[in-house]
N, C-alpha and C positions, 0 to 999 in steps of 0.2 A: 504494498499499500504505499509505502515512503518513497519507493522508487517511482511508482506512477505519479505521485504528487511532486515529485521532483522534475519529472519530464514535462508536466503540464506547466510548471512553473517556468523552467528554461524556455518552452515554446513561447509562453506568454511574453516573457521579459523580452523576447528577440523581436518583438514587433508591435506590442500593445502601446507602448508609450512614444510612437513616432509616427508622423503622418505620411512617411514614405512607405512604399512597399518594399520589403527587403529582398535583396538579390537572390537570397537562399529560402525563399518562402516555400518551396517545394520539400526542403528538409524540415522546415517548422511543421508543415502538414504531416510528415511521417513521425515527427517527434508527437504531436498530438494524438494520433491514431495509436502510436504505442503506448502512450499514456492512458488512453481510454481503454485499449485492450487488456491492459493490466489491471485496471480498476472499476471499469465502467463509470467513472465519474462523469456526469452531466457537463461540468464545467468544460472538459475538453471538447466535446462536441459543439457546445455553445461558443467557445472562442475559434474552433476549427471552422464553423459556420461563417462567422465574422470575417475572418481572414480570406475564405474562399470568396466572399461577396467582394471584400476589398482588391483582390486580384482580377476578378471580373469572372469567376467560374460560378455564375448564378444557378445553373441546373445543378451542379453539384452540391453546393450551398443548401440548395431547396432539398435534396436528399439527406443532408446530415440533420436539417430542422425537423424532417419527417420521422426520423429516427429518434429524435427527442421527445416527439410526441407520444413515443411509445414509453417514456420514462415510468409512468405510473404503474405499469406492469412490473416493473423490477425494482421501485422504490422500497417496497418494504425490506426486500433482501439488502439493497444496498446500504440503507440507513439502520439496519438490524433492529427495525422495531422501535427506532428512536426518531423518525421522521415526523415532520409537522405536515398537515394537510397543505398549509399555506405556502410552505417553500416548494413542494411539488408543483402546486399549482402556478407559482411564481415561475417556475422552470417551462412548463408547459405553455404558459401564456406568452413568454419571450420567445419561444420558437414559433408560435401562431402569429405573432407580431412580425417575426423576421420573414417567415412564409408571406406574409400579406404585403411587405415591403417588396418582397421579389416578384409578386404577381403571379 
């Protein structure tokens, strides 16, 4: 779990605080996917979708946000029974808003 969080942090730090598209954005995408595969953390997909939108990969971003719509089906497992309904709703609603933006 700690490795997955570290991967997500590395990916986030590589682009979230800049207005420019990083030259190594494909490696950042791969890092997010590794972080997500290791923990199924919805933050990885949220930020991955945002990055894909930024670099112009709209259809791929839509697919990422559609996966996030499935989050309620595994939220109980992910949060080990400690989840709040509001947090799950926030994640899903943010994905819906992003999908709406993408058209």
